[in-house]
C-alpha positions as a Markdown table, in Angstrom:
| # | Residue | x | y | z |
|---|---|---|---|---|
| 1 | Unk | -0.1 | 0.0 | 0.0 |
| 2 | Unk | 1.3 | 3.5 | -1.1 |
| 3 | Unk | 2.0 | 6.0 | 2.0 |
| 4 | Unk | -0.8 | 8.4 | 0.4 |
| 5 | Unk | -3.9 | 7.4 | -1.0 |
| 6 | Unk | -3.3 | 10.3 | -3.7 |
| 7 | Unk | -0.2 | 11.9 | -4.5 |
| 8 | Unk | -0.4 | 15.3 | -6.5 |
| 9 | Unk | 2.8 | 17.0 | -8.3 |
| 10 | Unk | 2.5 | 20.7 | -9.4 |
| 11 | Unk | 5.0 | 21.6 | -12.0 |
| 12 | Unk | 6.6 | 24.5 | -10.7 |
| 13 | Unk | 9.3 | 24.6 | -13.5 |
| 14 | Unk | 10.8 | 28.0 | -14.7 |
| 15 | Unk | 12.0 | 28.5 | -18.2 |
| 16 | Unk | 13.5 | 31.7 | -19.6 |
| 17 | Unk | 11.1 | 33.7 | -22.0 |
| 18 | Unk | 9.7 | 33.3 | -24.5 |
| 19 | Unk | 9.5 | 29.6 | -23.6 |
| 20 | Unk | 6.4 | 28.5 | -22.4 |
| 21 | Unk | 6.6 | 27.4 | -18.2 |
| 22 | Unk | 4.4 | 26.3 | -15.6 |
| 23 | Unk | 5.8 | 28.6 | -13.0 |
| 24 | Unk | 5.2 | 32.0 | -15.6 |
| 25 | Unk | 1.3 | 30.6 | -15.0 |
| 26 | Unk | 1.5 | 31.3 | -11.4 |
| 27 | Unk | 2.1 | 27.5 | -10.7 |
| 28 | Unk | 3.6 | 27.9 | -7.2 |
| 29 | Unk | 0.8 | 29.8 | -6.3 |
| 30 | Unk | -2.0 | 27.4 | -7.1 |
| 31 | Unk | 0.5 | 24.5 | -5.6 |
| 32 | Unk | 0.4 | 26.5 | -2.3 |
| 33 | Unk | -3.4 | 27.1 | -2.5 |
| 34 | Unk | -4.1 | 23.4 | -3.5 |
| 35 | Unk | -1.9 | 22.3 | -0.5 |
| 36 | Unk | -3.8 | 24.6 | 1.9 |
| 37 | Unk | -7.1 | 23.3 | 0.5 |
| 38 | Unk | -6.3 | 19.8 | 1.3 |
| 39 | Unk | -5.3 | 20.8 | 4.7 |
| 40 | Unk | -8.5 | 22.6 | 5.3 |
| 41 | Unk | -10.5 | 19.7 | 4.1 |
| 42 | Unk | -8.7 | 17.7 | 6.7 |
| 43 | Unk | -7.4 | 15.2 | 3.9 |
| 44 | Unk | -3.8 | 15.5 | 4.4 |
| 45 | Unk | -1.1 | 13.3 | 5.9 |
| 46 | Unk | -0.2 | 9.6 | 6.0 |
| 47 | Unk | -2.9 | 7.5 | 4.2 |
| 48 | Unk | -4.8 | 10.5 | 2.9 |
| 49 | Unk | -3.4 | 13.2 | 0.3 |
| 50 | Unk | 0.0 | 15.0 | -0.2 |
| 51 | Unk | 0.5 | 18.2 | -2.6 |
| 52 | Unk | 3.9 | 18.7 | -3.9 |
| 53 | Unk | 5.7 | 21.0 | -5.8 |
| 54 | Unk | 7.6 | 19.5 | -9.0 |
| 55 | Unk | 10.5 | 20.5 | -11.1 |
| 56 | Unk | 10.2 | 19.9 | -14.8 |
| 57 | Unk | 7.3 | 17.3 | -15.7 |
| 58 | Unk | 8.3 | 18.3 | -19.6 |
| 59 | Unk | 4.8 | 19.1 | -20.2 |
| 60 | Unk | 4.8 | 22.8 | -19.9 |
| 61 | Unk | 3.4 | 23.4 | -23.5 |
| 62 | Unk | 0.1 | 22.2 | -22.2 |
| 63 | Unk | 0.6 | 24.0 | -19.0 |
| 64 | Unk | 0.3 | 24.8 | -16.2 |
| 65 | Unk | -0.2 | 21.2 | -15.3 |
| 66 | Unk | -0.2 | 18.8 | -12.4 |
| 67 | Unk | -0.7 | 15.1 | -12.1 |
| 68 | Unk | -2.6 | 12.8 | -9.8 |
| 69 | Unk | -1.2 | 9.4 | -8.5 |
| 70 | Unk | -1.7 | 6.5 | -8.2 |
| 71 | Unk | -3.9 | 7.2 | -11.3 |
| 72 | Unk | -1.4 | 8.8 | -13.2 |
| 73 | Unk | -4.1 | 11.6 | -14.4 |
| 74 | Unk | -2.5 | 14.7 | -16.0 |
| 75 | Unk | -4.4 | 17.9 | -15.7 |
| 76 | Unk | -4.1 | 21.4 | -16.6 |
| 77 | Unk | -6.1 | 24.3 | -15.1 |
| 78 | Unk | -6.9 | 28.0 | -15.4 |
| 79 | Unk | -7.9 | 29.4 | -12.1 |
| 80 | Unk | -8.8 | 28.3 | -8.4 |
| 81 | Unk | -12.3 | 26.9 | -9.6 |
| 82 | Unk | -10.6 | 24.6 | -11.8 |
| 83 | Unk | -8.3 | 23.4 | -9.0 |
| 84 | Unk | -11.2 | 23.2 | -6.5 |
| 85 | Unk | -13.0 | 21.0 | -9.0 |
| 86 | Unk | -10.3 | 18.5 | -9.4 |
| 87 | Unk | -9.8 | 18.6 | -5.7 |
| 88 | Unk | -13.2 | 18.3 | -4.9 |
| 89 | Unk | -14.1 | 15.5 | -7.7 |
| 90 | Unk | -10.8 | 13.7 | -8.0 |
| 91 | Unk | -8.3 | 14.1 | -5.2 |
| 92 | Unk | -11.0 | 13.6 | -2.6 |
| 93 | Unk | -13.8 | 11.9 | -4.5 |
| 94 | Unk | -12.2 | 9.4 | -6.8 |
| 95 | Unk | -14.0 | 10.8 | -10.2 |
| 96 | Unk | -11.6 | 12.0 | -12.9 |
| 97 | Unk | -12.4 | 15.4 | -14.2 |
| 98 | Unk | -12.6 | 14.8 | -18.0 |
| 99 | Unk | -12.9 | 18.6 | -19.2 |
| 100 | Unk | -9.5 | 19.4 | -17.6 |
| 101 | Unk | -7.7 | 15.8 | -18.2 |
| 102 | Unk | -4.6 | 16.0 | -20.7 |
């Protein structure tokens, strides 16, 4: 059994302009928001959910991106509402959010 029920990795890679990067799209702020939201929902910790920053996940052209394990589902997002939907429906509820899946 995995240490975490779900493990989420936000790409927070930074590239020099004009290259596209997740960091330039506010990824670090969204990662921090998601981490606080999971804590507020009481879903953080062993056997539950972990939200992490990651270096380059090599999908910045589709970004910003994050991936949810163990399902290995990749998502893109625009704003907090998208992140909230993924947290509520997939990370907590187990339902993949197809409209944001990449």
